[in-house]
TORMARTI-66374 format. One line per 10 residues: number of its first residue (from 0); their letters; for each residue x, y, z of C-alpha. Coordinates in Angstrom, 3 decimals, always signed. Layout:
NUM) A) X Y Z | ...
// end
This chain:
0) MSTTVAMPPE) +10.962 -2.824 -30.513 | +8.749 +0.204 -31.396 | +10.450 +2.817 -33.494 | +10.364 +5.707 -31.476 | +7.554 +8.898 -32.385 | +8.745 +12.631 -31.626 | +7.229 +14.199 -28.473 | +5.455 +17.978 -29.235 | +6.724 +20.011 -26.308 | +3.760 +20.829 -25.269
10) LEHFLAPLSI) +2.292 +17.373 -24.615 | +6.020 +16.986 -22.915 | +4.636 +19.511 -20.215 | +1.383 +17.797 -19.776 | +2.613 +14.332 -19.720 | +5.184 +16.109 -16.539 | +3.509 +14.869 -13.792 | +3.842 +11.068 -14.561 | +7.723 +11.628 -15.262 | +9.923 +9.662 -13.039
20) DVTRAHVLAH) +13.639 +8.927 -13.622 | +16.576 +6.544 -11.903 | +16.850 +9.200 -9.122 | +13.176 +9.089 -8.005 | +12.688 +5.273 -8.232 | +15.430 +4.796 -6.396 | +14.610 +7.070 -3.331 | +11.054 +5.814 -3.572 | +12.425 +1.998 -3.324 | +14.110 +3.471 +0.280
30) ELYRTYQELA) +11.007 +5.213 +1.013 | +8.829 +1.668 +0.695 | +11.433 +0.031 +2.261 | +10.763 +2.140 +5.357 | +7.373 +1.747 +4.814 | +6.921 -1.664 +4.078 | +8.854 -2.050 +7.448 | +6.096 -0.402 +9.400 | +3.302 -2.264 +7.382 | +4.665 -5.683 +8.547
40) ANSLTQFLPT) +4.866 -4.347 +12.000 | +1.998 -2.598 +12.390 | -0.579 -3.062 +9.710 | -3.339 -5.967 +10.116 | -4.694 -5.451 +6.669 | -1.251 -5.827 +4.768 | +1.650 -8.280 +5.047 | -0.278 -11.128 +6.162 | +1.695 -14.654 +6.465 | +0.235 -17.576 +5.173
50) PISESILRPT) +0.706 -20.922 +7.387 | +3.822 -21.923 +5.330 | +7.290 -22.321 +6.614 | +10.399 -21.357 +4.049 | +11.633 -25.210 +5.161 | +8.517 -26.631 +3.082 | +8.993 -23.946 -0.159 | +13.042 -24.910 -0.448 | +12.693 -28.314 -0.356 | +16.158 -29.803 +1.016
60) GGREKGRYLA) +15.775 -33.537 -0.716 | +13.317 -34.871 -3.218 | +10.551 -32.777 -4.428 | +6.647 -34.014 -3.710 | +5.381 -36.420 -5.926 | +1.688 -37.053 -7.033 | -1.526 -35.381 -8.553 | -3.236 -32.604 -6.607 | -6.975 -30.979 -7.848 | -6.606 -27.457 -7.837
70) IDIGGTNLRV) -8.183 -24.177 -8.748 | -7.306 -20.265 -9.191 | -10.184 -17.650 -8.805 | -8.768 -15.013 -10.113 | -10.111 -11.388 -10.590 | -11.425 -12.365 -14.177 | -11.183 -15.668 -14.867 | -11.691 -19.414 -13.043 | -9.282 -22.272 -13.202 | -9.819 -25.484 -12.302
80) GFVELLGSEN) -7.504 -28.822 -13.091 | -5.232 -31.535 -11.808 | -1.500 -30.813 -11.215 | +0.907 -33.350 -11.352 | +3.731 -33.223 -9.643 | +7.157 -35.464 -10.769 | +9.515 -34.935 -8.199 | +13.273 -33.463 -8.247 | +14.591 -35.996 -11.121 | +12.906 -33.697 -13.487
90) APTSNGVTTN) +13.722 -30.266 -11.826 | +15.371 -28.107 -14.535 | +19.120 -28.613 -14.910 | +20.146 -24.729 -14.895 | +18.739 -21.923 -13.003 | +16.906 -20.827 -15.718 | +18.966 -17.393 -15.906 | +22.049 -16.301 -17.543 | +25.106 -14.770 -16.192 | +25.529 -12.405 -19.466
100) GDHSDHRTPS) +23.286 -9.790 -19.034 | +20.952 -10.355 -20.699 | +17.857 -12.267 -18.283 | +17.230 -14.692 -20.929 | +15.225 -17.772 -19.350 | +17.003 -21.252 -20.088 | +14.486 -23.592 -18.235 | +13.945 -27.203 -19.314 | +10.619 -28.731 -19.382 | +9.129 -28.290 -16.413
110) NLRRVLEKSW) +8.970 -30.778 -13.354 | +5.055 -30.386 -13.035 | +2.290 -30.348 -15.397 | -1.236 -29.255 -15.886 | -3.950 -32.049 -17.092 | -7.893 -31.960 -17.505 | -7.286 -28.303 -17.098 | -10.588 -25.903 -17.661 | -10.856 -22.014 -17.548 | -13.956 -20.294 -17.413
120) PIQETLKNEK) -14.236 -16.422 -17.698 | -16.179 -14.965 -14.411 | -18.849 -12.742 -15.581 | -19.767 -9.438 -14.289 | -23.424 -10.707 -12.831 | -21.641 -13.304 -10.908 | -19.480 -10.745 -9.258 | -22.747 -8.677 -8.311 | -24.174 -12.109 -6.991 | -24.580 -13.107 -3.130
130) PDSLFAWIGS) -21.981 -15.275 -2.262 | -23.637 -18.817 -2.188 | -24.701 -17.877 -5.960 | -21.034 -17.219 -6.629 | -19.599 -20.183 -5.507 | -22.575 -22.312 -6.318 | -21.199 -21.703 -9.967 | -17.293 -22.217 -8.980 | -18.638 -25.994 -7.177 | -20.505 -26.811 -10.587
140) CIAQVVREGV) -17.041 -26.051 -12.949 | -15.251 -28.017 -10.156 | -17.950 -30.671 -10.485 | -17.130 -30.944 -14.638 | -13.033 -31.602 -14.048 | -13.416 -33.611 -10.922 | -16.192 -36.228 -13.110 | -13.542 -35.917 -15.743 | -10.934 -37.405 -13.291 | -13.066 -39.718 -12.577
150) EVFGLERGRE) -12.961 -40.965 -15.770 | -9.412 -40.517 -17.044 | -7.741 -41.612 -13.863 | -10.116 -43.792 -11.926 | -10.566 -41.669 -8.979 | -12.154 -43.840 -6.407 | -15.611 -42.331 -5.389 | -15.602 -43.587 -2.084 | -12.316 -41.072 -1.529 | -11.929 -37.608 -0.771
160) IPMGVTFSFP) -10.498 -35.710 -3.165 | -7.293 -33.114 -1.592 | -7.704 -30.014 -3.314 | -5.280 -26.851 -3.474 | -7.220 -23.316 -3.933 | -5.744 -19.936 -5.060 | -7.278 -17.149 -4.237 | -6.329 -13.616 -5.678 | -8.547 -11.291 -2.982 | -6.892 -10.995 +0.420
170) VVQNTLSDAT) -7.633 -13.469 +3.355 | -6.825 -13.992 +6.812 | -5.400 -17.403 +7.677 | -4.857 -18.975 +11.041 | -3.944 -22.306 +9.284 | -3.141 -23.462 +6.567 | -6.501 -25.025 +5.199 | -8.661 -22.183 +6.342 | -9.147 -18.696 +5.362 | -11.772 -15.412 +6.126
180) IMAMGKGFAI) -12.232 -13.259 +3.060 | -11.361 -9.773 +3.478 | -13.078 -6.864 +1.067 | -12.393 -8.819 -2.555 | -12.188 -5.634 -4.801 | -11.546 -5.796 -8.660 | -15.108 -5.325 -9.215 | -16.544 -8.273 -6.981 | -19.498 -6.987 -4.353 | -18.395 -9.514 -1.261
190) TSKLDLGSLL) -17.049 -7.310 +1.678 | -18.580 -9.947 +4.500 | -15.985 -11.672 +6.629 | -16.907 -15.443 +5.043 | -15.071 -18.675 +5.470 | -13.760 -19.521 +2.016 | -12.929 -23.410 +2.293 | -16.716 -23.930 +3.630 | -18.245 -21.826 +0.694 | -16.090 -23.905 -1.650
200) VNGYERSKTP) -17.041 -27.018 -0.466 | -20.851 -26.309 +0.095 | -21.018 -24.826 -3.668 | -19.309 -28.032 -4.915 | -21.706 -30.227 -2.844 | -24.657 -28.471 -4.270 | -23.331 -29.607 -7.629 | -22.069 -32.628 -7.300 | -23.936 -35.911 -8.552 | -23.745 -39.265 -5.706
210) DLPRIKVTAI) -21.777 -41.105 -8.072 | -18.408 -38.006 -7.445 | -16.418 -38.330 -4.561 | -16.101 -35.352 -1.900 | -13.602 -33.128 -2.092 | -11.717 -31.478 +0.962 | -9.658 -27.844 +1.067 | -6.193 -28.616 +2.370 | -4.589 -25.579 +1.282 | -5.475 -22.174 +0.943
220) LNDAVATLVS) -2.880 -19.705 -0.590 | -3.180 -16.096 -2.415 | -2.265 -16.001 -5.935 | +0.862 -14.176 -5.461 | +1.944 -16.792 -2.630 | +0.939 -19.200 -4.886 | +3.208 -17.864 -7.884 | +6.284 -18.156 -5.219 | +5.353 -21.468 -4.161 | +5.339 -22.931 -7.679
230) FIYQFQEDRS) +8.294 -20.961 -8.521 | +10.502 -22.024 -6.072 | +9.187 -26.073 -6.593 | +10.396 -25.351 -10.423 | +13.432 -23.389 -9.966 | +16.851 -25.254 -9.372 | +18.442 -22.761 -6.498 | +22.394 -23.232 -5.661 | +24.899 -20.469 -3.813 | +24.519 -18.172 -6.211
240) HKAAMGLICG) +20.256 -17.885 -6.955 | +17.395 -17.736 -5.098 | +13.922 -17.462 -5.761 | +13.447 -14.737 -4.033 | +9.901 -13.544 -4.853 | +6.527 -14.126 -6.430 | +4.968 -11.227 -8.555 | +1.530 -10.714 -9.885 | +0.779 -8.206 -12.500 | -1.998 -8.703 -14.647
250) TGTNATILLR) -5.692 -7.385 -13.554 | -4.146 -6.640 -10.294 | -0.575 -6.559 -8.553 | +0.810 -7.842 -5.414 | +4.072 -9.946 -4.396 | +4.940 -12.439 -1.980 | +8.024 -12.783 -0.211 | +9.608 -14.857 +2.924 | +9.809 -12.548 +5.981 | +10.945 -13.756 +9.456
260) QNILHPRKLP) +7.981 -13.651 +12.092 | +9.993 -11.536 +14.326 | +8.898 -8.757 +12.322 | +5.426 -9.492 +11.658 | +2.554 -7.619 +14.360 | +1.870 -11.273 +16.802 | -1.910 -10.368 +16.061 | -1.235 -11.305 +12.463 | +0.582 -14.930 +13.052 | -1.019 -17.701 +12.647
270) GKITVSAEGR) -2.230 -20.652 +15.061 | -0.497 -23.136 +13.282 | +2.406 -23.248 +10.765 | +3.177 -25.766 +8.680 | +6.888 -26.395 +8.761 | +9.029 -29.628 +8.186 | +9.431 -32.605 +9.792 | +12.688 -31.214 +11.423 | +11.959 -27.761 +11.403 | +10.714 -25.573 +13.916
280) ADDARVAVNT) +7.656 -23.227 +13.774 | +8.697 -20.636 +16.642 | +12.245 -19.283 +14.184 | +10.372 -19.810 +10.681 | +10.407 -17.323 +8.364 | +7.046 -17.627 +6.716 | +5.567 -16.495 +3.114 | +3.599 -13.320 +3.658 | +1.215 -12.053 +1.076 | +2.190 -8.175 +1.189
290) EWSINGAVQP) -1.115 -6.863 -0.448 | +1.131 -4.344 -1.215 | -1.724 -2.482 -3.860 | -3.627 -1.038 -0.548 | -3.593 +2.008 +0.663 | -0.796 +1.769 +3.516 | +1.696 +2.050 +0.560 | +0.730 +5.470 -0.292 | +2.484 +8.212 +2.057 | +5.939 +7.697 +0.124
300) LRKLGLISKW) +3.876 +7.938 -3.208 | +2.599 +11.226 -2.071 | +5.655 +12.375 -0.674 | +7.670 +12.044 -3.915 | +5.040 +14.068 -5.560 | +4.032 +10.599 -7.970 | +0.104 +11.088 -7.437 | -1.271 +12.947 -10.707 | -4.521 +14.857 -11.066 | -5.551 +11.953 -12.953
310) DVQLDAEGEV) -4.606 +9.052 -10.518 | -7.000 +11.447 -8.276 | -9.966 +11.367 -10.300 | -9.424 +7.345 -11.489 | -9.345 +6.430 -7.824 | -12.484 +8.857 -6.643 | -14.394 +6.984 -9.364 | -13.323 +3.291 -8.455 | -15.663 +1.276 -6.581 | -13.754 +1.809 -3.321
320) PGFQPFEYMT) -12.062 +5.276 -3.212 | -8.861 +4.951 -1.430 | -8.817 +1.114 -1.348 | -5.585 +0.291 -3.896 | -3.808 +3.546 -5.308 | -0.823 +1.306 -5.863 | -2.642 -0.876 -8.174 | -4.976 +2.006 -10.275 | -1.187 +3.225 -10.902 | +0.523 +0.031 -12.067
330) SGRYLGELAR) -2.295 -3.021 -13.096 | -4.021 -3.825 -16.351 | -7.583 -3.057 -14.938 | -6.809 +0.132 -14.317 | -3.916 +1.320 -16.858 | -6.119 +2.090 -20.043 | -8.793 +3.649 -17.792 | -5.703 +6.105 -16.702 | -4.565 +6.380 -19.997 | -8.393 +7.267 -21.176
340) LMFLDYVKSH) -8.906 +10.175 -18.474 | -5.989 +12.111 -19.505 | -6.396 +11.903 -23.442 | -9.991 +12.682 -22.919 | -8.093 +16.040 -20.554 | -5.558 +16.387 -23.454 | -7.793 +16.280 -26.610 | -10.150 +18.869 -25.003 | -7.881 +21.242 -23.909 | -5.105 +21.068 -26.249
350) FGLSQEKLPT) -6.709 +20.169 -29.576 | -10.643 +22.198 -28.401 | -12.676 +18.782 -28.892 | -16.031 +18.777 -27.609 | -17.675 +16.030 -25.669 | -20.228 +15.999 -28.810 | -17.386 +15.176 -31.100 | -15.404 +12.362 -29.433 | -16.932 +8.922 -29.856 | -19.274 +7.759 -27.544
360) QLLHRFGLTT) -17.682 +4.916 -26.522 | -14.402 +6.991 -25.638 | -16.819 +9.050 -22.744 | -17.322 +5.815 -21.275 | -15.742 +4.270 -18.030 | -13.305 +1.478 -19.352 | -14.219 +2.433 -22.483 | -10.081 +2.219 -23.768 | -9.110 -0.696 -22.936 | -5.444 -1.660 -21.301
370) TFLSHYQPPH) -5.605 -4.692 -23.863 | -5.856 -2.283 -27.155 | -3.133 +0.225 -25.806 | -1.023 -3.041 -25.155 | -0.005 -3.574 -28.906 | -0.416 +0.807 -29.385 | +2.648 +1.345 -30.643 | +4.780 +2.569 -33.910 | +5.955 +1.576 -36.322 | +4.654 +4.519 -38.121
380) PPTLLRKLEV) +2.073 +7.301 -37.264 | +0.120 +6.537 -39.943 | -0.489 +2.906 -38.332 | -1.494 +4.254 -35.188 | -3.777 +6.448 -36.897 | -5.739 +3.477 -38.637 | -6.013 +1.573 -35.034 | -7.169 +4.597 -33.462 | -10.122 +5.108 -35.994 | -10.645 +1.254 -35.959
390) EFPPTTSQLP) -11.338 +1.238 -31.915 | -13.048 +4.589 -32.016 | -14.719 +5.179 -35.093 | -14.995 +9.067 -35.735 | -18.883 +7.823 -37.086 | -19.947 +7.027 -33.375 | -19.527 +10.939 -32.137 | -22.985 +13.489 -31.974 | -21.068 +15.576 -34.407 | -19.009 +14.958 -37.274
400) VEWTEEHAVT) -15.112 +14.405 -36.273 | -11.783 +12.970 -37.567 | -9.008 +11.607 -36.340 | -5.884 +12.864 -37.067 | -2.486 +11.261 -37.073 | -1.262 +14.079 -34.280 | -4.257 +12.447 -32.152 | -3.346 +9.402 -32.772 | +0.449 +9.699 -31.330 | -0.773 +11.771 -28.710
410) LYHIAKSVEV) -2.447 +8.560 -27.572 | +0.470 +6.588 -28.236 | +2.960 +9.037 -25.872 | +0.068 +8.856 -23.048 | -0.038 +4.978 -23.109 | +3.706 +4.892 -22.942 | +4.363 +7.152 -20.132 | +1.778 +5.617 -18.089 | +3.438 +1.962 -18.583 | +7.153 +3.579 -18.056
420) RAAALVAAAI) +6.309 +5.346 -15.002 | +4.036 +1.977 -13.848 | +7.442 -0.237 -14.573 | +9.591 +2.318 -12.176 | +6.735 +1.764 -9.261 | +6.974 -1.861 -9.541 | +10.814 -1.967 -9.908 | +11.198 +0.349 -7.024 | +8.311 -1.680 -4.987 | +10.686 -4.745 -5.803
430) VGLLACADDI) +13.492 -3.346 -4.583 | +12.209 -1.802 -1.149 | +10.526 -5.184 -1.011 | +13.853 -7.662 -0.830 | +15.476 -5.391 +1.345 | +12.443 -6.074 +3.577 | +13.282 -9.517 +3.517 | +16.825 -8.754 +4.126 | +17.619 -9.754 +0.638 | +19.442 -6.655 -0.645
440) PLSKSLENEA) +21.425 -4.670 +1.935 | +20.191 -0.931 +1.495 | +21.951 +2.035 +3.129 | +20.219 +3.771 +6.044 | +21.123 +6.808 +4.470 | +21.383 +7.854 +0.528 | +23.824 +10.626 +1.297 | +26.533 +8.578 +3.581 | +28.790 +6.010 +1.812 | +30.150 +4.823 +5.439
450) NRPWINGASD) +26.941 +3.055 +5.710 | +27.685 +1.365 +2.480 | +30.479 -1.426 +3.891 | +30.311 -3.180 +0.395 | +31.578 -0.246 -1.645 | +35.456 -1.258 -1.278 | +34.273 -4.830 -2.530 | +31.450 -7.092 -2.233 | +31.510 -11.181 -2.249 | +30.290 -13.456 -4.768
460) KMNLVVGYTG) +27.220 -11.803 -5.835 | +23.797 -13.174 -5.298 | +20.952 -13.165 -8.277 | +17.752 -12.654 -6.543 | +15.313 -13.984 -9.105 | +11.566 -12.730 -8.946 | +9.475 -15.203 -10.598 | +6.143 -13.082 -12.498 | +2.938 -13.776 -13.859 | +0.629 -11.314 -15.333
470) GCIVHFQNYL) -0.645 -10.037 -19.230 | -0.059 -6.491 -18.407 | +3.487 -6.997 -17.595 | +4.428 -8.842 -20.096 | +1.972 -7.341 -23.143 | +1.674 -3.453 -22.110 | +3.645 -1.470 -24.214 | +7.789 -2.284 -23.111 | +6.660 -2.916 -19.533 | +8.560 -5.914 -18.774
480) ADCQSFLDAI) +11.594 -4.634 -20.242 | +11.479 -1.190 -18.565 | +10.886 -2.657 -15.392 | +14.203 -4.613 -15.746 | +16.190 -1.966 -16.461 | +14.752 +0.297 -14.058 | +15.773 -2.971 -11.353 | +19.211 -2.438 -12.863 | +19.512 +1.301 -12.599 | +18.312 +1.084 -8.886
490) IDREFGDHAP) +20.948 -1.749 -7.874 | +23.624 +0.267 -9.851 | +22.354 +3.664 -8.158 | +22.922 +2.078 -4.766 | +25.821 -0.468 -4.793 | +27.959 +1.244 -8.065 | +30.490 -1.555 -9.778 | +30.199 -3.707 -6.608 | +27.022 -4.458 -6.043 | +26.373 -7.634 -4.065
500) VRLILSPCHD) +23.489 -8.404 -5.870 | +21.400 -8.531 -8.786 | +17.369 -8.749 -9.944 | +16.072 -10.615 -12.279 | +12.995 -11.364 -13.600 | +12.094 -14.549 -14.584 | +8.568 -15.894 -15.941 | +6.374 -18.057 -13.679 | +3.203 -18.368 -15.731 | +0.320 -19.948 -14.693
510) GGITGAGVLC) +1.772 -19.726 -10.916 | -1.415 -19.394 -9.492 | -3.283 -22.822 -9.985 | +0.319 -24.595 -10.198 | +1.431 -23.466 -7.008 | -2.160 -24.482 -5.548 | -1.473 -28.276 -6.616 | +2.424 -27.794 -5.122 | +1.226 -26.580 -2.156 | -1.608 -29.354 -1.794
520) GASQTKSENV) +0.699 -31.957 -2.087 | +3.362 -30.354 +0.540 | +0.660 -30.684 +3.046 | -0.101 -33.998 +2.020 | +3.691 -34.937 +3.246 | +4.316 -32.428 +6.017 | +2.979 -32.090 +9.916 | +1.194 -28.795 +11.177 | +3.513 -27.118 +14.646 | +1.990 -25.141 +16.755
// end
């Protein structure tokens, strides 16, 4: 926990546009709830259903077993490996949460494990290449891991290997095994509507040698969907604990929930939905990739005055202005840049520092990284000053300048303000989204308590557990703790002492690659129904 550092009144006034309290976060949750309902019903670019039913994700008997090839294509890294599913006998014996209010994780060893996994950074040059070049490189990485699989596991060279794919970008799916890429974002140049499965298989074929087996893409899912898939597989649900959402908050942000098909636009519904043998496709709840950061959800932020001039500037200078305003305000790729714009504004307007006096790195886009700010905290101002001087040496300025403790403390308060607002926005979005899934009975009106039948008493409390992953929510200042605090406060503001639910953030790291393996396994044992 960081030590409090006093904030000068003029800086507090400067940061007021980023200020958000529980009251505004509560109102935002209601506004987003209504917005998400509208997007589910009408948007063709958000709330995209994956052809996976709840009956697949919530096994009633034993869990799948086996070893499956899985890949996770993220915004910054590629991971390829094998995921071994160990079945229900190795499932956690606790629900991974406590009931004493500390939200601790007490999960036992996982019922899955990752083996022969490799990771590669996706270079900026690859992001700017044509699709064939990017996917040829991905194919070569897959071939490396498959070769190890042949050597270690004795995989049969003449037998096709099923592969699960997690893809951290918007796709449209008609079946579980096919996906059409939409605009990728996150610095990638690919904007064409391309078939993801074909690109992966073709890229692998260009790199594989005759002694390696072929691969077959059997399951494709978004990273947020993968997190939910992995979380449910590992989570031991009971009458009072439910794995309700998969949340990504790293380089980018996204979330997945299960929604009734009848609230989704008919044109978005997949042609085939993978359900259990005893299930029915026509009444199944399906996993929905919300793409909640795309601009369809921006109106509530505007309505409540939550978009500052710095947000507007960050958006305008981005690769695709207007594309993902929520992501610009909450995720790791952009929070450092937002803080940089604010810091430059303040040191110029309040300290009178000209551009020539500022270190060159600080003047460049993304010159102030989210990673640096993640650990830019007290215990005391001299420590902050040393960190600032090391990251941005004054000697790199055109004119001599000397950083002071006041400069260092200013940057800390800017970073903290950026983080607290991000935590509040994500918490409000979580509440709004779970209400859209009918997991939280939000009132129709914030003023009318007659619409709140639970006020006079509630039955057993349901613990709705959100499986989260991502370096930003874990490492950026106190993002995780502040997000949990806002969740608690919003629920308390909505329901008072008789809340029917409690929201708990619980870790589900590496859900991208493990979810691909889990769903690959499930797809091998279940049927597809029209």
